[in-house]
C-alpha positions in Angstrom: 100.8 108.8 121.9 100.2 112.5 121.5 98.1 114.2 124.2 94.5 115.0 123.5 93.8 118.6 122.5 90.6 120.5 123.0 88.6 122.9 120.8 86.1 125.3 122.4 83.2 125.8 120.0 80.9 128.8 119.5 78.1 126.7 121.1 80.1 126.4 124.3 81.1 122.8 123.8 84.6 121.4 124.4 85.6 118.9 121.7 88.5 116.5 122.2 90.6 115.9 119.2 93.9 114.4 117.8 95.4 116.0 114.7 98.5 114.9 112.9 100.2 117.1 110.4 101.2 116.1 106.9 100.4 116.6 103.2 96.8 117.2 102.0 94.1 116.5 101.5 93.6 116.0 105.2 91.6 112.8 106.2 88.8 113.6 108.7 87.3 110.6 110.5 83.7 110.9 111.7 82.7 108.3 114.2 79.4 106.5 114.9 76.7 106.9 117.5 78.2 106.5 121.0 81.5 105.7 119.5 84.6 107.7 120.1 87.9 108.7 118.4 89.7 105.8 120.1 87.9 103.2 118.0 89.8 100.7 115.9 89.0 102.3 112.6 89.9 105.8 113.7 93.2 104.8 115.3 94.2 102.5 112.5 93.5 105.1 109.8 95.5 107.7 111.8 98.6 105.4 111.9 98.1 104.6 108.2 97.9 108.2 107.3 100.9 109.1 109.4 102.9 106.4 107.6 101.9 108.0 104.3 102.8 111.4 105.5 99.2 112.5 105.1 97.4 114.9 107.5 94.7 113.3 109.7 92.0 114.5 112.2 89.8 112.5 114.6 87.6 114.0 117.3 84.8 113.3 119.7 81.4 114.8 119.2 79.9 116.4 122.3 78.6 113.8 124.7 81.1 111.3 123.3 84.5 110.2 124.5 86.6 112.9 126.1 84.4 115.8 124.9 82.1 117.8 127.1 78.4 117.0 127.7 76.4 113.8 128.0 75.2 111.6 125.2 71.5 112.0 126.3 71.8 115.8 125.8 72.9 115.5 122.2 71.2 115.1 118.8 72.1 114.9 115.1 72.1 118.7 114.7 74.4 119.2 117.7 76.9 116.7 116.3 76.7 118.4 112.9 77.6 121.7 114.5 80.5 119.9 116.2 81.7 118.5 112.9 81.5 121.9 111.1 83.3 123.5 114.1 86.1 121.0 114.1 86.6 121.0 110.3 86.4 124.8 110.1 88.8 125.5 113.0 91.3 122.6 112.7 91.7 122.1 108.9 92.5 124.0 105.8 92.2 123.1 102.1 90.7 119.9 100.7 89.2 117.1 102.8 88.8 113.4 102.5 85.9 112.5 104.8 85.6 109.1 106.2 82.3 108.5 108.1 81.3 105.4 110.0 77.6 104.6 110.7 76.1 107.8 112.1 79.3 109.4 111.0 78.2 108.5 107.4 75.1 110.7 108.0 77.3 113.4 109.4 79.5 113.1 106.3 76.5 113.7 104.0 75.4 116.7 106.1 78.9 118.1 105.8 78.8 117.6 102.1 75.6 119.7 101.9 77.2 122.4 104.2 80.6 122.7 102.5 80.8 120.7 99.3 83.6 123.0 98.0 86.0 121.7 100.7 85.5 118.0 100.0 87.8 116.2 97.6 86.5 112.7 98.3 84.3 110.7 100.7 84.2 107.2 102.1 81.4 105.9 104.3 81.3 102.7 106.2 77.8 101.3 107.0 76.4 104.8 106.5 73.2 105.3 108.5 71.4 108.4 107.0 68.1 109.4 108.5 68.2 106.5 111.0 66.3 108.4 113.7 63.3 108.6 111.4 63.6 105.5 109.2 65.1 103.2 111.9 64.0 104.3 115.4 60.7 106.2 114.8 59.5 103.8 112.1 60.0 100.8 114.4 58.7 102.3 117.6 55.5 100.8 119.1 52.7 103.1 120.2 53.8 102.6 123.8 57.3 103.8 122.9 56.0 106.8 121.0 53.8 107.7 124.0 56.9 107.3 126.3 58.7 109.9 124.3 56.0 112.3 125.1 55.5 111.4 128.7 59.0 110.4 129.8 61.0 112.2 127.2 63.0 109.2 126.1 63.1 105.4 125.4 65.9 102.9 125.9 66.9 100.6 123.0 69.1 97.6 123.3 72.5 97.6 121.6 74.5 94.7 120.2 77.7 96.5 121.1 77.3 98.3 124.4 74.8 99.5 127.1 71.3 100.5 125.8 70.9 103.6 123.7 68.8 106.3 125.4 66.8 107.9 122.5 65.3 111.2 123.5 62.3 113.0 122.0 64.7 115.8 121.1 66.9 113.4 119.1 63.9 112.3 117.1 62.5 115.7 116.5 65.9 117.2 115.6 66.7 114.3 113.3 63.7 115.4 111.2 65.4 118.7 110.5 68.5 117.0 109.1 67.2 114.2 106.9 69.2 113.7 103.7 67.2 111.1 101.8 64.1 113.3 101.2 65.7 116.0 99.1 68.4 116.1 96.4 71.7 114.8 97.6 74.4 115.7 95.1 78.0 114.6 95.8 80.2 116.3 93.3 83.4 114.3 94.2 84.4 110.6 94.3 82.4 108.6 96.8 82.7 105.0 98.0 79.9 103.6 100.2 81.2 100.5 102.0 78.8 98.0 103.5 79.0 94.6 105.1 76.4 92.0 104.2 76.2 90.7 107.8 75.6 94.1 109.3 72.7 93.8 111.8 72.6 97.5 112.6 72.5 99.0 109.1 70.9 96.9 106.3 72.3 96.3 102.8 68.9 97.8 101.7 69.8 101.1 103.4 73.1 101.2 101.4 71.3 100.5 98.1 68.7 103.2 98.9 71.5 105.7 99.6 73.3 104.7 96.4 70.1 105.2 94.4 69.3 108.5 96.0 72.7 110.2 95.8 73.8 111.8 92.5 77.4 112.6 91.4 80.0 111.8 88.8 81.7 108.9 90.7 79.5 107.3 93.3 80.0 103.6 94.0 78.8 101.0 96.5 81.0 98.1 97.6 79.4 95.2 99.4 81.8 93.1 101.5 80.5 89.6 102.1 80.2 88.4 105.7 81.5 91.8 107.1 79.5 93.0 110.2 78.8 96.5 111.4 82.1 97.0 113.1 83.9 96.6 109.7 87.2 96.6 111.6 89.0 93.3 111.1 92.2 93.3 109.0 90.6 92.7 105.6 87.9 95.4 106.2 90.6 97.9 107.3 92.4 97.2 104.1 89.2 97.9 102.1 88.9 101.2 103.8 92.5 102.1 103.0 92.0 101.2 99.4 88.8 103.3 99.2 90.5 106.3 100.7 93.3 106.1 98.1 90.7 105.6 95.4 88.7 108.8 96.2 92.0 110.7 96.7 93.0 110.0 93.2 96.3 108.7 94.3 98.1 105.7 92.7 
């Protein structure tokens, strides 16, 4: 396996990445909250892209994986800055963005920041605005008070140790919401969603589909798939969606 490379950003962060050369458009994988670029979907898609001779980029947000910083220091805006920095410094030409969970939110933020670069988008259990509509909306009064007094709350996870959700993450998330204003996606988009996902609901996927506008925006529900969306059939669905939005046959 190729050695990890690092990018120093204007914000002083050190982002770990793997990039493989090939034809365009380059596929950029955006991982989920507390995930990293060694996840099943990222590594599988990289190998698949390499076999096709297509360029591919995966990286770790700050506070994730091999990148600098700690998770608790970060927020949606920081990771958006990381995404823009990685895409701007490490890619040229058209992009196919593949965003998983929180990476789906990051994909939509990237679409607002540089729509002219994006040729197609695939999201997997996209979780737009989850800091507000998921975390804040479900917090008890005691948890909201803890944000003010302690500065964070801990939430259990089905997949790893508890998430530490900081007051900064909540407040910063409000500056990056994408479901409150117009969200135009002027390129082919495929939203993928498992019906047995316990982290992101099918309702969230339907709301996103209804809110987004664009010439070719579709939602594909996969019966019995969970949030990981990383077994063999699901990985095949992702591959098909990437080919679909790429306009390839």
